[in-house]
C-alpha positions in Angstrom: 49.7 167.9 76.2 52.8 168.9 77.3 54.5 165.4 77.6 52.9 164.6 74.6 54.6 167.8 72.8 58.1 166.9 74.8 58.3 163.2 73.5 57.5 164.7 70.0 60.6 166.5 70.0 62.6 163.7 71.3 61.3 161.9 68.4 62.0 164.2 66.0 65.5 166.0 67.5 66.7 163.2 69.6 66.8 165.5 72.7 67.1 163.7 76.1 66.6 165.2 79.1 70.6 165.8 80.7 71.7 162.8 83.5 71.7 164.4 86.8 73.9 163.2 89.3 73.5 162.6 93.1 76.7 162.0 93.8 79.5 164.2 95.2 82.7 165.7 93.8 85.8 166.3 95.8 88.2 168.1 94.2 91.6 168.4 95.9 94.4 170.8 94.3 97.2 168.7 95.5 99.9 169.2 98.3 99.4 168.0 101.5 95.9 167.4 102.7 95.1 169.0 106.2 93.2 166.2 108.7 90.1 168.5 108.5 89.9 168.6 104.4 90.0 164.2 104.9 87.2 164.8 107.7 85.4 166.7 105.8 85.7 164.4 102.3 84.9 161.2 104.5 81.7 162.4 105.8 80.7 163.7 102.8 81.1 160.5 101.8 78.7 158.6 104.1 81.4 156.5 104.9 81.3 154.6 108.3 84.1 152.5 109.8 85.2 149.6 108.3 83.6 150.4 105.1 85.9 150.3 102.1 87.4 153.0 99.9 88.5 152.6 96.2 91.9 154.1 95.4 92.9 154.5 91.5 96.9 155.2 91.8 97.4 154.7 87.9 98.3 158.3 87.1 101.9 158.0 89.6 104.8 156.9 88.7 105.0 155.2 91.4 101.5 153.9 92.2 102.2 151.2 95.1 104.0 154.0 97.0 101.2 156.4 96.0 98.3 154.0 97.3 100.4 153.5 100.7 100.2 156.9 101.0 96.9 157.8 100.6 95.7 154.7 102.3 97.3 156.3 105.8 94.9 158.9 105.5 91.8 156.7 105.5 93.3 153.8 107.5 94.0 156.3 110.3 89.9 156.9 110.4 89.2 152.9 110.0 88.2 152.5 106.9 89.5 150.0 104.4 91.4 151.1 101.1 91.7 148.9 98.0 94.3 149.1 95.5 92.3 149.4 92.3 95.3 149.4 90.3 96.0 147.4 87.0 97.9 147.8 83.5 96.5 147.7 80.2 96.1 144.3 79.1 95.1 143.2 82.7 91.8 141.1 83.0 90.0 142.5 85.8 88.1 139.8 88.1 84.1 139.6 88.5 84.5 140.3 92.5 87.0 142.8 92.0 84.9 144.7 89.8 81.7 144.2 91.9 83.8 145.9 95.3 84.0 149.2 92.7 80.6 149.0 92.3 79.6 149.4 96.0 82.5 151.7 97.1 81.1 155.0 98.9 84.2 156.6 97.5 86.2 156.9 95.0 89.6 158.3 94.7 92.3 159.2 92.0 96.0 159.8 93.0 97.7 162.1 91.8 100.7 161.9 89.1 99.9 162.4 84.9 96.4 163.0 83.9 96.7 161.7 80.9 98.0 158.6 81.8 95.2 158.0 83.8 92.9 158.6 81.3 94.5 156.8 78.6 94.0 154.0 80.4 90.5 154.6 82.1 89.6 154.8 78.4 90.6 151.6 77.4 88.9 149.8 80.3 84.9 151.0 79.3 83.2 148.8 81.9 85.2 150.5 84.9 84.9 153.9 83.3 81.2 153.7 83.4 81.2 152.0 87.0 82.9 155.2 88.1 80.4 157.2 86.4 77.3 155.4 87.8 78.8 155.2 91.3 79.0 159.7 90.7 75.1 159.7 89.3 73.7 156.7 91.6 75.0 159.3 94.9 78.5 158.2 95.9 81.5 160.7 95.8 84.3 161.1 93.4 87.8 162.3 94.5 91.1 163.2 93.3 93.9 165.0 94.0 96.4 166.9 91.7 95.9 165.1 88.6 93.0 163.3 90.2 92.1 167.1 89.9 92.5 167.6 86.7 90.3 164.8 85.2 87.2 165.5 87.0 86.1 168.1 83.9 85.1 167.9 80.6 87.8 169.4 79.0 91.2 168.9 80.7 94.4 170.5 81.1 97.1 167.9 80.3 100.0 170.7 81.6 101.8 170.7 78.2 102.1 174.1 75.8 101.1 172.7 72.4 103.6 175.9 71.0 106.5 175.8 73.7 107.6 171.8 73.8 109.9 172.0 76.7 107.1 171.2 80.0 107.5 174.0 81.9 105.1 173.8 85.2 104.6 177.8 84.7 103.6 179.0 81.6 105.1 182.4 80.7 102.6 183.7 78.3 99.2 183.9 77.6 98.5 182.6 73.6 96.0 181.3 72.0 95.6 178.1 70.6 98.3 177.0 73.5 97.4 175.1 76.1 97.0 171.3 75.7 93.8 170.2 77.0 92.3 166.9 76.3 88.6 165.4 77.5 88.6 164.2 80.9 85.9 162.1 82.9 83.5 165.3 82.2 81.6 165.3 85.8 81.9 169.1 85.4 81.1 170.4 82.0 81.3 174.3 82.6 84.5 175.1 84.1 88.5 174.0 83.5 89.8 172.5 86.6 93.4 173.5 87.2 95.7 172.4 90.5 98.9 173.4 92.5 97.6 176.8 91.1 98.8 179.6 93.7 102.1 177.7 94.5 102.9 177.1 91.0 101.3 181.1 89.6 99.4 178.7 86.9 97.1 181.9 86.2 98.4 182.4 82.8 97.4 178.9 81.1 94.0 179.2 82.9 93.7 183.0 81.5 94.5 181.2 78.2 92.0 178.9 78.7 89.0 181.1 79.8 89.6 183.7 76.7 90.0 180.9 74.4 86.5 179.1 75.7 84.9 182.2 77.3 81.5 180.2 78.0 83.8 177.8 80.5 84.8 179.1 84.1 88.8 178.7 84.9 88.7 176.9 88.6 92.0 177.3 89.8 92.8 175.1 93.5 95.4 175.7 95.6 97.5 173.2 97.5 96.0 171.3 100.4 92.6 172.8 99.0 89.4 171.5 98.0 86.3 172.3 96.2 83.2 170.3 97.6 80.8 169.8 94.6 77.0 168.8 95.2 73.9 170.2 93.8 75.2 172.4 91.0 77.3 174.4 93.5 81.0 174.4 95.1 81.9 174.8 98.5 85.8 175.7 99.4 87.3 173.4 102.1 91.2 173.7 103.0 93.9 175.9 104.0 94.5 178.5 101.0 92.4 179.7 97.9 90.0 179.0 95.1 90.9 181.2 92.1 87.6 181.7 89.8 88.3 183.3 86.2 85.1 184.1 84.1 84.5 185.5 81.1 80.9 187.0 81.2 81.4 189.0 77.8 83.0 186.3 76.2 85.9 188.6 74.9 88.8 187.7 73.1 91.4 190.1 70.8 94.6 188.4 69.5 97.8 190.1 68.1 100.3 187.8 67.0 98.8 184.7 68.7 99.2 187.7 72.2 95.4 187.1 73.8 93.4 189.8 74.9 90.1 190.5 76.7 88.2 192.9 78.9 85.8 192.7 82.0 87.7 189.1 82.7 86.2 188.4 86.2 88.6 187.0 89.1 87.2 185.8 92.3 89.4 184.6 95.2 87.4 182.4 97.7 88.3 180.9 100.9 87.2 177.8 103.6 83.6 177.9 103.9 82.9 179.9 100.6 80.4 178.7 98.0 80.2 180.0 94.5 77.9 178.5 91.8 79.1 176.2 88.9 
C-alpha cells in the first residue's frame, strides 16, 4: 500500500527520490599540500600502486605546469597521473573517455573556477562521467578553484557592485557576491578557499545572510575537508570555518547587510561536522 502511494505521488507530482552518492569528496583550500594530507586522500580513494589518477588542470593559466606540479605528489606514491587537459572544441577519443570512467580519483587543479566550469559545461559527456564516477563510489578532489567548483552555488571571486578584483572584500553588502552554478556535489553549503590567510570572511558572511538556508564553509590553505556519508572531516594544518544562519536573519540599510545570531564554528584537524 505504501509503495503504491509513493508511486502515485511520483506520477502526479513528478517526485523522484534524490540520488545518493557512494563516493567521497576531498576539498583542499589551496596552498601547499602536506604529505599526510595527500596520503589521506590516496588512502580514502582506495588507490593502489600503479593505478591511475585523472587530473584536470584547465582552471590554471599555465595548465602544463599545473599538471606537472600536481603529478609529483602522485608519482611519489607510485601512481600514474593522466593529463585530462583539453581546449574548447577539441574532440576527445573514446579510449580517453573510457580511461576517465575507470579512474578512482579525479583531481581538479587550482586557477580560475569560472574558466573550468565554462569548459566542462561545453563537454556534457565529460561532466556526466565525473558525476557518475562520484555517485558510483569514487573520489572527486580539488584544490583552490577545484574546491570552489564542488558546491551548487559557486563563488567566482568577483563582486557585482565593485568591478575591480580584490581577493579580500572590504564590505558586507547584499547582492554583491557574484556566483555561478558549480558541479553541485554539495548543495547545502557554499565553499570558499584560501580562507583565513586571505581574510575572506566578508564575502562568505554576505552569502550566508543573502542565502540563509546555506552554510558557508571556508577552508584555509594546506587544509581539506573529506566529505562522505553527509559528514565532513577536517584534514590538514590549519582550520575550517563554518558560518550558519539558523534563524534566517537578514536586514539591510543602503545595501549594507545586518543579521542576528549568526553561528561561527572553527574546526581543527580531525574534527567533524554535518553537512
